C-alpha positions as CSV (number, residue, x, y, z in Angstrom):
1,X,83.3,-14.0,-75.4
2,X,86.0,-11.7,-74.1
3,X,88.9,-9.5,-75.2
4,X,91.9,-7.6,-73.4
5,X,91.1,-3.7,-73.5
6,X,94.0,-1.2,-74.4
7,X,93.2,0.8,-71.4
8,X,95.7,-0.4,-68.7
9,X,92.9,0.8,-65.9
10,X,91.0,-2.3,-67.0
11,X,92.0,-5.7,-65.8
12,X,90.5,-9.0,-67.0
13,X,86.9,-9.4,-66.8
14,X,84.4,-11.0,-69.1
15,X,81.1,-10.3,-71.4
16,X,78.7,-12.4,-69.9
17,X,75.1,-12.9,-71.4
18,X,73.2,-10.0,-69.9
19,X,69.7,-11.1,-69.5
20,X,68.7,-7.8,-68.7
21,X,66.6,-6.9,-71.3
22,X,63.5,-8.8,-69.8
23,X,63.4,-6.1,-66.7
24,X,65.3,-3.2,-67.7
25,X,62.5,-1.4,-69.9
26,X,59.9,-1.8,-67.2
27,X,59.0,0.5,-64.3
28,X,59.6,-0.9,-60.6
29,X,56.3,-2.4,-59.4
30,X,55.3,-0.4,-56.2
31,X,52.0,-2.0,-55.4
32,X,53.1,-5.3,-54.1
33,X,50.6,-6.8,-51.7
34,X,51.5,-6.7,-48.0
35,X,51.8,-10.2,-47.1
36,X,50.1,-11.8,-44.1
37,X,53.1,-12.5,-42.2
38,X,56.5,-10.9,-42.5
39,X,59.7,-12.8,-41.3
40,X,62.2,-10.2,-40.3
41,X,65.7,-11.6,-39.2
42,X,67.8,-10.0,-36.7
43,X,71.1,-10.6,-38.5
44,X,71.1,-8.7,-41.7
45,X,74.2,-7.0,-41.6
46,X,77.9,-7.5,-41.1
47,X,78.6,-7.5,-37.2
48,X,77.0,-8.5,-34.1
49,X,73.1,-9.2,-34.6
50,X,70.3,-7.1,-33.4
51,X,68.8,-7.5,-30.0
52,X,64.9,-7.8,-30.1
53,X,63.0,-5.3,-28.1
54,X,59.4,-6.6,-29.0
55,X,57.6,-9.2,-27.4
56,X,54.8,-11.6,-28.9
57,X,51.5,-10.0,-28.8
58,X,53.0,-6.3,-29.0
59,X,51.5,-4.2,-31.6
60,X,53.5,-2.3,-33.9
61,X,53.6,0.3,-36.1
62,X,55.2,0.7,-39.6
63,X,58.9,1.9,-39.3
64,X,58.7,0.9,-35.5
65,X,62.0,-0.4,-34.0
66,X,61.9,-4.2,-33.6
67,X,65.6,-4.9,-32.9
68,X,68.3,-2.5,-31.5
69,X,72.0,-2.7,-32.9
70,X,74.4,-3.9,-30.5
71,X,77.9,-2.2,-30.5
72,X,79.7,-0.4,-33.2
73,X,79.3,-3.1,-36.0
74,X,75.8,-3.5,-36.0
75,X,72.4,-2.4,-37.2
76,X,68.8,-2.1,-35.9
77,X,65.9,-3.6,-38.0
78,X,62.3,-2.2,-38.2
79,X,59.1,-3.3,-38.9
80,X,58.0,-3.0,-42.5
81,X,54.4,-2.8,-41.7
82,X,51.8,-2.3,-38.9
83,X,50.4,-5.3,-37.3
84,X,51.2,-7.8,-34.1
85,X,54.2,-9.7,-33.1
86,X,53.0,-13.2,-33.7
87,X,56.5,-15.0,-32.8
88,X,60.3,-14.3,-32.1
89,X,62.0,-17.6,-33.1
90,X,64.3,-19.2,-35.1
91,X,63.6,-19.4,-38.9
92,X,65.6,-20.4,-41.9
93,X,67.7,-17.9,-43.4
94,X,68.3,-17.0,-47.1
95,X,71.5,-18.9,-47.3
96,X,72.6,-22.0,-48.8
97,X,72.7,-23.8,-45.4
98,X,69.2,-22.5,-44.8
99,X,70.2,-22.7,-41.1
100,X,67.8,-21.1,-38.7
101,X,68.4,-17.4,-37.7
102,X,66.6,-15.4,-34.8
103,X,63.7,-13.8,-36.6
104,X,60.7,-11.6,-35.8
105,X,57.4,-12.7,-37.2
106,X,55.0,-9.8,-37.8
107,X,51.3,-10.6,-38.7
108,X,50.3,-7.4,-40.6
109,X,47.1,-5.9,-39.9
110,X,46.7,-4.5,-43.3
111,X,46.4,-0.8,-42.2
112,X,50.2,0.3,-42.8
113,X,50.0,2.9,-40.1
114,X,53.1,4.5,-39.7
115,X,55.0,5.1,-36.6
116,X,56.3,8.7,-36.0
117,X,58.8,10.2,-38.5
118,X,61.3,12.7,-37.3
119,X,62.0,15.0,-40.6
120,X,64.7,17.7,-40.0
121,X,63.6,21.4,-41.3
122,X,66.7,21.4,-43.4
123,X,68.4,18.0,-44.0
124,X,71.3,19.7,-45.9
125,X,72.4,21.9,-42.7
126,X,72.5,18.9,-40.2
127,X,76.1,18.3,-38.7
128,X,78.0,15.5,-40.1
129,X,77.8,13.4,-36.8
130,X,73.9,13.8,-36.8
131,X,73.5,12.6,-40.3
132,X,75.8,9.4,-39.3
133,X,73.5,8.9,-36.2
134,X,70.3,9.1,-38.3
135,X,71.6,6.7,-41.0
136,X,72.8,4.4,-38.4
137,X,69.4,4.5,-36.5
138,X,67.5,4.0,-39.7
139,X,69.3,0.4,-40.3
140,X,70.8,1.4,-43.5
141,X,73.4,-0.8,-44.6
142,X,75.3,-1.4,-48.1
143,X,72.8,-2.6,-50.5
144,X,75.1,-3.8,-52.9
145,X,75.7,-7.2,-51.0
146,X,78.2,-6.5,-48.5
147,X,75.7,-5.3,-45.7
148,X,78.0,-3.4,-43.8
149,X,76.6,-0.6,-41.6
150,X,76.7,2.5,-43.5
151,X,76.9,4.6,-40.5
152,X,80.1,3.2,-39.7
153,X,81.4,3.8,-43.0
154,X,80.6,7.2,-43.1
155,X,82.2,7.8,-39.9
156,X,85.4,6.5,-40.9
157,X,85.2,8.3,-43.9
158,X,85.3,11.6,-41.7
159,X,88.0,10.3,-39.5
160,X,90.4,9.0,-42.4
161,X,90.0,12.5,-44.4
162,X,88.3,10.8,-47.2
163,X,88.8,13.1,-50.6
164,X,86.3,11.1,-52.7
165,X,83.0,9.1,-52.2
166,X,82.6,6.7,-55.0
167,X,78.9,5.6,-55.7
168,X,79.2,2.0,-57.7
169,X,76.3,1.8,-59.7
170,X,78.2,-0.8,-62.1
171,X,75.4,-3.5,-61.6
172,X,77.7,-5.8,-63.7
173,X,75.8,-9.2,-62.9
174,X,73.7,-10.8,-65.4
175,X,70.0,-10.6,-64.9
176,X,70.0,-7.9,-62.3
177,X,68.5,-4.4,-63.1
178,X,67.3,-3.3,-59.9
179,X,69.7,-0.3,-59.5
180,X,69.6,0.7,-63.3
181,X,65.7,1.3,-62.7
182,X,66.1,3.1,-59.4
183,X,68.5,5.3,-61.1
184,X,66.2,5.9,-63.8
185,X,63.1,6.6,-61.7
186,X,64.9,8.0,-58.5
187,X,67.7,9.8,-59.9
188,X,66.9,13.1,-57.8
189,X,66.4,11.4,-54.5
190,X,69.9,9.5,-55.3
191,X,71.6,12.7,-55.6
192,X,70.3,14.0,-52.6
193,X,71.5,10.9,-51.0
194,X,74.9,11.4,-52.1
195,X,75.0,15.0,-51.1
196,X,74.1,14.1,-47.4
197,X,76.7,11.1,-47.6
198,X,79.3,13.6,-48.6
199,X,78.3,16.1,-45.8
200,X,78.3,13.1,-43.2
201,X,81.8,12.3,-44.2
202,X,83.1,16.0,-44.8
203,X,84.4,14.8,-48.3
204,X,84.8,17.3,-51.2
205,X,83.5,15.3,-54.1
206,X,81.7,12.2,-55.1
207,X,82.2,10.3,-58.6
208,X,79.2,7.9,-59.8
209,X,80.1,5.2,-62.0
210,X,77.7,3.6,-64.3
211,X,78.3,0.9,-66.7
212,X,77.6,2.3,-70.3
213,X,74.8,-0.3,-71.0
214,X,72.6,1.9,-69.0
215,X,72.1,5.0,-71.1
216,X,68.8,5.9,-69.6
217,X,70.2,5.6,-66.0
218,X,73.4,7.5,-67.1
219,X,71.3,10.3,-68.4
220,X,68.9,10.7,-65.6
221,X,72.0,10.9,-63.0
222,X,73.7,13.3,-65.2
223,X,70.4,15.5,-65.3
224,X,69.9,15.2,-61.5
225,X,73.7,16.0,-60.8
226,X,73.9,18.9,-63.3
227,X,73.7,21.6,-60.6
228,X,76.2,20.3,-58.4
229,X,80.1,20.6,-59.6
230,X,81.2,18.2,-56.7
231,X,79.1,15.1,-58.3
232,X,80.6,13.7,-61.4
233,X,78.5,11.0,-63.3
234,X,80.8,8.9,-65.4
235,X,80.4,5.9,-67.6
236,X,82.6,2.7,-67.6
237,X,82.8,-0.2,-69.9
238,X,80.3,-2.8,-69.7
239,X,82.5,-5.6,-68.4
240,X,82.1,-8.1,-65.5
241,X,83.0,-7.9,-62.7
242,X,83.0,-3.7,-63.3
243,X,81.1,-3.8,-60.1
244,X,83.8,-4.9,-57.9
245,X,84.9,-1.6,-55.8
246,X,88.6,-2.3,-56.9
247,X,87.9,-2.7,-60.4
248,X,86.0,0.3,-60.7
249,X,88.3,2.5,-58.5
250,X,91.1,1.6,-60.7
251,X,89.1,2.6,-63.8
252,X,88.0,5.7,-62.7
253,X,90.8,7.4,-60.7
254,X,93.8,5.4,-61.6
255,X,94.5,4.3,-58.1
256,X,95.1,0.7,-56.8
257,X,93.8,-0.4,-53.4
258,X,96.6,-1.9,-51.4
259,X,96.2,-6.0,-51.6
260,X,95.7,-6.1,-47.8
261,X,94.1,-2.7,-47.6
262,X,91.0,-0.9,-48.1
263,X,89.6,2.1,-50.3
264,X,90.1,4.4,-47.2
265,X,93.8,3.8,-47.4
266,X,93.8,6.0,-50.7
267,X,91.1,8.5,-49.4
268,X,88.0,6.9,-51.1
269,X,84.9,5.6,-49.4
270,X,82.7,3.3,-51.8
271,X,78.9,2.9,-51.4
272,X,76.2,1.3,-53.6
273,X,74.0,3.6,-55.3
274,X,71.0,1.9,-53.7
275,X,72.4,2.9,-50.5
276,X,72.5,6.5,-51.4
277,X,68.8,6.3,-51.9
278,X,68.4,4.6,-48.5
279,X,70.2,7.3,-46.9
280,X,67.8,10.1,-48.7
281,X,65.0,8.2,-47.3
282,X,66.4,7.9,-43.8
283,X,67.3,11.7,-43.6
284,X,64.7,13.8,-45.8
285,X,61.9,11.2,-45.0
286,X,62.8,10.1,-41.5
287,X,62.2,6.5,-42.9
288,X,64.1,3.3,-41.9
289,X,65.3,0.7,-44.5
290,X,62.2,-1.5,-44.2
291,X,62.0,-2.2,-48.2
292,X,64.3,-2.7,-51.1
293,X,64.0,-2.9,-55.1
294,X,64.4,-6.6,-56.1
295,X,65.1,-8.0,-59.6
296,X,62.8,-11.2,-60.0
297,X,63.8,-12.8,-63.4
298,X,65.0,-16.1,-64.7
299,X,63.5,-18.5,-67.3
300,X,61.1,-20.0,-64.8
301,X,59.5,-16.4,-64.1
302,X,56.5,-15.6,-66.5
303,X,56.6,-12.0,-65.8
304,X,59.9,-10.8,-64.7
305,X,60.2,-7.6,-63.2
306,X,61.7,-5.4,-60.5
307,X,59.4,-5.2,-57.4
308,X,59.6,-2.9,-54.6
309,X,59.5,-5.6,-51.6
310,X,59.2,-5.0,-48.0
311,X,61.9,-6.6,-46.0
312,X,60.8,-10.0,-44.4
313,X,58.6,-11.0,-47.4
314,X,59.0,-14.9,-48.2
315,X,60.7,-15.1,-51.5
316,X,58.2,-17.7,-52.4
317,X,55.4,-15.0,-52.4
318,X,57.4,-12.7,-54.5
319,X,58.1,-15.5,-57.2
320,X,54.4,-16.3,-57.1
321,X,53.6,-12.7,-57.6
322,X,55.8,-12.4,-60.8
323,X,54.2,-15.8,-62.0
324,X,56.9,-18.8,-60.9
325,X,56.5,-21.7,-63.1
326,X,57.6,-24.4,-60.8
327,X,58.0,-27.2,-63.2
328,X,60.7,-25.1,-65.0
329,X,62.7,-24.1,-62.2
330,X,65.9,-26.1,-61.6
331,X,67.8,-23.3,-59.2
332,X,67.1,-20.7,-56.9
333,X,69.3,-18.0,-56.5
334,X,69.6,-14.9,-54.5
335,X,71.7,-12.3,-56.2
336,X,73.3,-12.6,-59.6
337,X,74.2,-16.0,-61.3
338,X,77.9,-15.6,-60.9
339,X,78.3,-14.7,-57.0
340,X,74.7,-15.1,-55.9
341,X,73.7,-17.7,-53.5
342,X,71.9,-21.1,-54.6
343,X,69.1,-21.3,-52.0
344,X,67.5,-24.8,-51.4
345,X,64.2,-23.7,-50.5
346,X,62.0,-20.4,-51.4
347,X,60.4,-20.1,-47.9
348,X,63.0,-17.7,-46.6
349,X,62.7,-13.9,-46.2
350,X,63.8,-11.3,-48.3
351,X,66.7,-9.4,-46.6
352,X,68.3,-6.2,-47.2
353,X,71.3,-8.0,-49.0
354,X,68.8,-9.3,-51.6
355,X,69.2,-7.4,-54.8
356,X,67.9,-10.3,-57.2
357,X,65.7,-13.8,-57.1
358,X,66.5,-15.7,-60.0
359,X,64.4,-19.0,-61.0
360,X,66.8,-20.6,-63.4
361,X,65.9,-23.6,-65.8
362,X,67.7,-26.5,-66.5
363,X,69.1,-24.8,-69.9
364,X,70.1,-22.0,-67.6
365,X,72.5,-24.1,-65.3
366,X,73.3,-26.8,-68.0
367,X,77.0,-27.8,-66.8
368,X,79.0,-29.4,-69.7
369,X,81.4,-32.3,-69.0
370,X,84.8,-31.2,-67.5
371,X,87.5,-31.8,-70.0
372,X,91.3,-31.6,-69.6
373,X,92.9,-28.3,-69.6
374,X,94.4,-27.2,-73.0
375,X,96.7,-24.5,-71.5
376,X,95.1,-21.8,-73.3
377,X,95.6,-19.2,-70.5
378,X,91.9,-17.8,-71.0
379,X,91.5,-18.0,-67.2
380,X,94.4,-15.7,-66.8
381,X,93.3,-13.2,-69.2
382,X,89.9,-13.2,-67.6
383,X,90.9,-12.8,-64.1
384,X,90.3,-9.2,-62.5
385,X,92.8,-9.6,-59.9
386,X,95.8,-10.9,-62.4
387,X,96.0,-14.1,-60.8
388,X,97.0,-17.6,-62.1
389,X,93.6,-19.5,-61.8
390,X,94.9,-23.0,-63.2
391,X,98.1,-23.0,-61.1
392,X,96.2,-21.9,-58.0
393,X,93.7,-24.9,-58.9
394,X,96.6,-27.5,-59.3
395,X,98.1,-26.5,-56.0
396,X,94.8,-27.0,-54.4
397,X,93.9,-30.4,-56.1
398,X,97.5,-31.5,-54.6
399,X,96.3,-30.4,-51.1
400,X,99.0,-27.5,-51.3
401,X,97.1,-24.9,-49.8
402,X,99.8,-22.8,-48.5
403,X,101.4,-22.8,-52.1
404,X,98.1,-21.6,-53.6
405,X,98.0,-18.9,-51.0
406,X,101.3,-17.7,-52.1
407,X,100.0,-17.6,-55.6
408,X,97.2,-15.1,-54.4
409,X,94.3,-17.3,-53.0
410,X,93.2,-14.9,-50.3
411,X,93.1,-12.2,-53.1
412,X,90.5,-14.2,-55.2
413,X,87.1,-12.6,-55.1
414,X,85.2,-15.7,-56.5
415,X,83.9,-13.6,-59.4
416,X,83.6,-16.7,-61.4
417,X,85.4,-15.3,-64.5
418,X,87.8,-17.9,-64.9
419,X,85.2,-20.8,-64.8
420,X,83.0,-18.8,-67.3
421,X,85.8,-18.7,-69.9
422,X,87.3,-21.9,-69.5
423,X,86.8,-24.0,-72.9
424,X,87.4,-27.3,-71.0
425,X,84.4,-26.4,-68.4
426,X,86.8,-26.6,-65.6
427,X,84.9,-25.4,-62.4
428,X,87.9,-23.3,-61.4
429,X,86.1,-21.0,-58.7
430,X,84.5,-24.0,-57.3
431,X,88.1,-24.9,-56.3
432,X,88.9,-21.5,-54.8
433,X,85.9,-21.5,-52.8
434,X,86.6,-24.8,-51.4
435,X,90.1,-23.9,-50.7
436,X,89.2,-20.7,-49.0
437,X,86.8,-22.8,-46.8
438,X,89.7,-25.0,-45.8
439,X,91.8,-22.1,-44.9
440,X,89.0,-20.8,-42.6
441,X,88.6,-24.3,-40.9
442,X,92.6,-24.5,-40.6
443,X,92.5,-20.8,-39.1
444,X,89.6,-21.9,-36.9
445,X,91.4,-25.0,-35.8
446,X,94.8,-23.2,-35.1
447,X,92.9,-20.5,-33.2
448,X,91.0,-23.4,-31.0
449,X,94.5,-25.1,-30.5
450,X,96.0,-21.5,-29.2
451,X,92.9,-21.1,-26.9
452,X,93.5,-24.6,-25.7
453,X,97.2,-23.9,-25.5
454,X,96.7,-20.6,-23.6
455,X,93.9,-22.3,-21.3
456,X,96.5,-25.1,-20.7
457,X,99.1,-22.6,-19.8
458,X,96.8,-20.3,-17.8
459,X,95.8,-23.7,-15.8
460,X,99.7,-24.6,-15.2
461,X,100.4,-21.1,-14.2
462,X,97.5,-21.0,-11.8
463,X,98.5,-24.5,-10.4
464,X,102.2,-23.2,-10.0
465,X,101.0,-20.2,-8.5
466,X,98.8,-22.1,-6.1
467,X,101.8,-24.6,-5.4
468,X,104.2,-21.7,-4.6
469,X,101.3,-20.0,-2.4
470,X,100.9,-23.2,-0.6
471,X,104.5,-23.5,0.2
472,X,104.7,-20.1,1.1
473,X,102.0,-20.4,3.4
474,X,103.3,-23.7,5.0
475,X,106.8,-21.9,5.3
476,X,104.9,-19.2,7.0
477,X,103.0,-21.4,9.3
478,X,106.4,-23.2,10.0
479,X,108.0,-20.2,11.0
480,X,105.0,-19.0,13.2
481,X,105.0,-22.4,15.0
482,X,108.8,-21.9,15.6
483,X,108.3,-18.4,16.7
484,X,105.6,-19.4,19.2
485,X,107.8,-22.4,20.5
486,X,110.6,-20.2,20.8
487,X,108.6,-17.8,22.7
488,X,107.2,-20.4,24.9
489,X,110.6,-21.8,25.7
490,X,111.6,-18.6,26.3
491,X,108.8,-17.8,28.7
492,X,109.7,-21.0,30.7
493,X,113.4,-20.0,30.9
494,X,112.7,-16.7,32.4
495,X,111.2,-18.0,35.8
496,X,113.8,-20.3,36.3
497,X,116.3,-17.5,36.1
498,X,114.4,-15.2,38.5
499,X,114.5,-18.4,41.2
500,X,118.4,-18.9,41.0
């Protein structure tokens, strides 16, 4: 199931069942029918939600701005098709909670009429600042799942004097092959996007890391990059979670990101390979991010494939397009089975973060009974961070969260490798997710208590200032009265003296 590698740059990880062969040989489906309605959330990124600029009844064109970004850490959203704004309302989000989020609803007109697109004469002569501005205006975010605004990372890269752009093309999650197919079919455009990102960051070189189970994608990317000596395309071992940026960076460069630091601390910026393609579209074609390639797979899907889907399409419609067998579906997952989100309903929109829609059967999610730990240390060997999963779980079960933090709980990436290899079927990662949630609650409670304390102190200070000001005012009034009385007495005494 897993084994130690002699290469010291490769730590932990597992060989999970891939389930990629169902979709990796098939070309991307690009003729997905435009839905009658699209549901575009204004929060599809890290940071502040975008602010809608359209009104109900307004006609919009494909690519037109629907909501503008607020602040530095934010991203706009655009119309995936032409039509009419049917509503701006709260709608269930693609999240395990399915809580409602502000959403722009477009009723498509079927015309696919584009808004005016601004394309530079020579994209590769643009100034770095303009590249960042165009990427930001196009709503490009990290498409590997982090959805951090890409323009911000490009700007930070320039400010931090980055020497390497790392393009993460690991795609280590089982089932997912959307990046694989993207590289096979659109390698030249991806390389163009990488060149633009290098220029936007003013960085000298780029490295593309591709797992060695994607030979066709590796060959296509090597061919596309052959004329650019500053772009190195490299293979990395197929081992989950190689797609974790720290793991890939350590393997390719030998550098280690500080525990509490970022890749920029060691002169590296990491972007997903699909993000590079989105940058190409934004700069060379003038197109905002309004669609993405999604892997649709799982035992309950009759025709698994990679589909280019307009942002805002309901997942239920994508599943129906791929032949969902509802009677077989036991769990719906957005993303991969290891780190993806289990969704309670399928009537939620495809968003920028959605790289996979998995309809898993009961056999796929069968969870055997939990047995006592046999102290085999498999979880320790599998952990890519180098933690002690069983010891952390023991502390968490004993409600010793601080002790679990001391053992590295905050460094856990919730990849699930420890749970996957455990012969006793102990759901270790569930303990860590629970504990992380409890830590967040505790931090929120502490923050609230601190805010309350500050408010009470501010109130007491205001009351004390008011009391002192009142006392001072009373003293001034008393002194004024005394002065007036003294003046009056002096005035009365003056005539008497004159009479004498």
